[in-house]
N, C-alpha and C positions, 0 to 999 in steps of 0.2 A: 826581469827581476830588478828592483831598485838598486842603485849603487849605494855604497856605504861610506859613512864618515866615522872613523874610529876615534873615540874620545880619549884624550890623553889621561894617563893615570897619575895620581899623586899618592904620596905615602899614605894606615888604617884606623876604625873609630867607634864612637859611642853615640848614644842617642838620648836626648832629653827634650821631649816635645814641649811646645808652648802649652798644650793642655795640661801636661803633668807639672810644668813649672808653675802655672797659675793655681792648680790644685794644691800644690805643696805650699805655696805662699799663703793661700787661704787657710790652710791647716797649721800654719806656723812651721811648715817644713817637717812635721812629724813623719817619721818612717822613711824619709828620703834623704835628710841631711844629718839627722841626729844619730850618732853611733849608739848601739845598744849598750845597756848597762854592763853586760858581761865583759865587754872589751873597753870599758871607760878608762882603764888605766894602761892600756896597751898603746903602742905606736906601730907604724907600718912596718917596722923591722922585726917585730916580735912574731913568733910563729903561732898559728892557730892549732888547736886540737880538733881534729876532724874525724867523724865517724863515717864509714863507707857502708852504704846499704845497697847491696848488689855489687859483688866484687869481681864477677866474671863477665865475659862478653863486653858489651858497651861499658860496663862498669870498670873494666880494666883500663880502658882509654881515659875515662874520667878520673880514675885514681892517679894515673900518670900526670894528668893535668894539674893536680893539686899536691903532688908528691913533695913539693918544696916545704910543705907544712908538716906538722906532726900527725901522722895517721895513728890514732889511738884505739880505734875499734873497727872491726870488719864483720860484715854480715852477708851471708849468702845461703840459700836453701839447698845448694849443691855443694856438698862437703869437699869434693876434689877441687873445685874452684876456690872455695874458702881456704883450704889448706895451701893451695898454690899462692894465694895472696898473702897468707900468713908467713910464708917463707921470705917474702920481700919485706914484711914488716913484723918481725918476730915478737916485738913487744906489744903488739896490738891485741886487745881483747877480741875474742871471736864468739859470734853468736849465729844460730841458725834462724831464729825468729826475730825480726827487727823490732818487734814490740818490746822484747826484753832489754834492748839497748836503753830504753827510756826508764828502766828501773833505776839507772844511775846517770841521769842527765847531766850531773855536775862534772862528768868525765870529759865532756867535749863542748866546744863552742859552736861547731858548724856540722852540717850533715850534707853528704852527697848521695842523692837517690838515683839509682840506676837499675831498678827492678823493671818488670813488665808494667805497662801503664795501668793495669787493673789494680795495682797496689800503690801507685804513685801518690794519690791523694791521702792515703792512710798514713804513710810514712811522713809525707810532707806536712800535713796538718799536725801530727804528733810533735814534730820538730818545732813548728811555728808556735804551738801552745806553750812550749818550753822556752820560747824566744831564742831559738837557735837559728843561725843563718842557714839558708837552704839553697843548694844547687840541685835542680831536678831535671833529669833527661826528658827530652820531648817524646810524645806529647805530654803535656802537664797532667792530664787526667784521662779517664776512660769515658767520661760523659760531660754533657753541658752543665748539669747541676753541680757536679763535682768541681768543675772549673770555677764556678761562682763561689763555692764554699772556700776554695783555696784563696781566691781573691779577697774575700771578707776576712779570713784568718790572717792574711798578710797585712791588711790594713791595721789590724789590732796589734800585731807582733812588733812592728817597727824594726825589722832586721833586714839584712841584705839578702836579696833573692835573685835567682837567675835560672832561666830555662835553657836547656842545652841545645840551642840553635847556633852552633859554632860559627856558621857562615855569617852571622850577624856582626861578627867582629872583623870580617874581611874588608879589604880596601875597595874591592869592586862594588859591593853593596853600598858602601858609604858614598862613593862617587855617584852612583845612580840616584841615591836619595838627594844629594846636593844638586845634581843637574835637574832633576824633576822639580824640586822645590824652588829652584832659581827661576822657573818659568820658561826654560829653554824651549820646550815644545808646546807651551801654552797650557791652559787648563786641561786636565785629563778627565775624560768622561767615560772611558772604556779601557779595560785591561784584560788581556788574555794571559793565562798562566798554564803551562803544560809540562808534563813529565812522561817519558816513554816507559817507565816501569810498568810491567803487566803481570803482577803477582796476585792471584786470587781467582774467584769464580769467573768463567768456567775452566780456566787453564789448570788450576791446581785442584787437589781432592776437595770435595765439598760435602760428602756424606760423612756423618760421624761414624767412626769405626765401631763395629759391634764387638770385635774381639779386644781383649786386654793384653797389652804387651808387658813384659817384665820391667819393673821400675829399675832404672840404672842404679848401681851401687852408689850410695851416698846422696841420692836425690830424695828430698823430703817432699813427696808429691802433693800432700795435702796443703802444705804451706805454699808450694808453687802455684796451686790453683787459687789460693787466697780467697777473695770475696766472691769469685765467680761460681756459678753452679758447678757442683762436683761432677767429674766424669773420670772414668778409668784412664790410666796412663796408656799412651800410644805414641810411637815415634813420629807421628805426623805433627805433634805439638812440640816435642823437645828431642834433641838439642837444636840449637840454631834459632833464627828469627821466624820460623814457620808459624808460630803461635799467633803472630799479629794479624794474620788473615782471618782468624776465627772471631766472630762478633763477640763471643763471651770473653775474649781475652784482649782484643785490640780493635782498631778501626780501619785496618787495611792501609792502602797507599794514601787515601785522603787525609787521614789525621797524622800519618807518619811523615811523608815527604811534603805534605801541605804545610807542616811546621816550618820547613826550610824555604819552600818556594813562595807560598802566600805571604810569608814574612815580609818580603820586599815591598809589594804594593801596600800592605798594611802600614808599614813604616813610612814609605814615601808619601802616601796619600792621607795619612793620619786617620785610618779607619778604626772603627770599633764594632758596634752592633749593626748587622744588616737589617733592612726592613723586610725583605722577602728573600726566599731561597727556593730555587727550582732545580731539580736534578733529573738526569736520564741515564739509561744504560741497559744492560740485560735485565730480565726479570729478577727482582731481589731474591736472593737465596737466604733461607732462615739461619744458616750456619756460617757462611763465608762471605767476606766482602768481595766486591767485584774487581776484576783485573782492569777493565776499561769502563769509564763512565765520564760524565761531566756534570758540573753544578754551576749555576749562575746566581750571583748575589746582587741585590740592589741596595746601595747605601745612599742615605740622604746627604744633604749638604752639611759640611763641617766648617763653621765660620764662613770665610770667604771662598771656600772650595766648593765646586759644584757637585751635584749628585754624580755617582759613578756606578757603572756596571762592571763587575768582575766575573769572568768565567774561568773555571778550572777544568782542565782536560787531563785525563790520565790514560796510560796504556795506548791503545790504538786510536783513541779520540784525539783530534787535533783541531786547532782553529781553521776556519775556512781559508783565511789568507795564507796560512802555512801550506795547506793541502794544494792550493792553486799556484804555489811558487811565488807569491807576492812578497815574501820575506825569506831570508836564509832558513833552511830547514834544520835548525838545531834540534837535537834530540829532546832537550828540555829548555825552557826559557820563560821569559816574561815579555810581553809586548804592551808598552804604554802608548796609548793613542791619544795625542793631544790635539788641540785646535790648530797648532802650527807645525806639526810633525809627529814623528814616532821615535821611541827609544826601545831597542831590543837588547835584552840582557840574559845572561845565565849566571852561574856561580862566579866565573872568573873573568868575564869580559862584557862589554856593552858597546853598541854602535847607535848612531843617530841616522834616521832615515827620513827622506831620501838625501843622497849625498849633495846634490846641487843646492838644496835648501840650507845646507850647513857648512858650505865652504868657508874656511876662515873662522869657524866657530871657536870661541875662547871659553874654555870651561870656567865655571865660577870658582872663586877662592874657596878652599875648604872651610866648612863651618862646623863640622862635627869633630869632637875629640877623637884622637887615635889612641886605642887602648892595648894594642898587641893581640892578646888572645882573650876569649870569653872567660877563661879561667882566671887569668891575671886580673881582669876587670872585676870579677866577683870577689876575689880575695882582697883586692883593694877596697871594695865596698864594705866587706866584713870588718876591716881594720880601721877604716877612716869614716865610715858613714856616707861616703860619696854615692850618688845614684849609680845604679848599674844599667847596662845597655839593653838587657832583655829581662827585666824584672817581672814578677808575677802579675803586676797591674797590667802591663802590656801583654804578656804572654797568655794571660787568662782570656782576654778578648780574642786573641788569635786562635786559641784552642777552642773556644766556644764556636767561633765561626766555622772552623774546620769540621767539627763534629756536626754542626747543623747541615753541612753538605751531605753527610751520611744519613742524617735523619730524613732529609727531604727525599733522598734516593729510596730509603726503605719504606717511607709512607707512600710515595708515588704520586705526590701532588705538590703544587706550588704552595709553600708555607708562608703565612704572615707571621712575623716574629715579634712578640711582645717581650722585649728584653727586660723590662722592669719586673714583670711577673713570671718570667721564664716559662712562657707557654705559647702555643700557636692557636690563636682564637679560632681560626678556620679549620683546625685539624686536631681535635682532642685526642685522636688516635696516635698522635706523636708522643704523648706523655711517657709511655714505657721506654722510649728511645732517648728521652731527655734525662731520665733518672731511673736507674734500675734498682731492683731489690737485691740485697746482699744475702749471701749464704749465712746460715746460722753461725753465730760466733764472731761475725764481723760487723762492726758499727763504725761509721766515720766519726772521728772525734768531733764533739760539738762544743 
């Protein structure tokens, strides 16, 4: 096994890529630097009025992240969770259906969306149409097409946006980006990303239950289903995060943890739309996402950066160099393979390989701003118009790519991706996985 050189750590940060900077300048900075009209008279010391959509589960943590502001509205389809949140914020208006919040959009400046991903784009785009700042939990959407619609709506809204990839604000990720972009390991042409979580087919239940369980008291099941095809209640879906393994409601580990782990190479290597995607794993199941799989993406050159191949592994699947003991066998990680060395990282640490090649290595000076937390960064963007570190421009590209890994897996062939037209020219059968039909009564705001 190669010996290791541990890179020194410096204090945490934000991201504003050259691509985004140039785009902002070309557009006169619209949407990135100009504070929205609703806050034109505010300063950074004034509190925002925030509506919380999804108050339980992950929503509870997100609410705590913005609790320094005025929480003026709460929404959840599960009344016990809604009422528990209401005890913390007794003056907040309460709703079961988030669409009713927008009957009185003047009540709030910003929205935090923490529902299941099947309703993320609905709540998010409704907020953007009203020019409200939006923090949305990951993944941003349930499908590729939805991610593009959110991206387009964001460009028109000119507000502060943020996807909930909290690790993006961490010091370790920032140092990895700075080391990679400094050229320490040379041009990177290959990246391996893996996580050992193995939730899904065939380990977990995969057949849709025939029987109907009693709906828990206070759960509005029809609203919980949202735009997905209706099915009777059963405890395999609720409570807890069990729902995200079912294709109708989520995208499994690929879109969930991919939001966190694929974020780092996306950021460090300035990726956006892949050219091709190929995936493998157990035979696709019509109901449930796989526990173990892998997907390989090919990205073209970006400015002076070379083409790069990125491979995602989940569950039991691991990179060959990991399986052979060529690197430390961390349960989850990223391996950047450059022309002059390698960098191995996970959430909280990173090392340069091999040690002899990096004896006496001096890390680059920090180049990225340090922002504290992803919540603090978003709130600052809401109040000042400053760019945020994981805005929807960036997060939509990341979300699209993650979903494309699932699409390639479900179609069962290497996909050629036409990002402009949102289609796979060599696989028209991929279309239903790129954009799905909604249940009657649900239409994405246009």
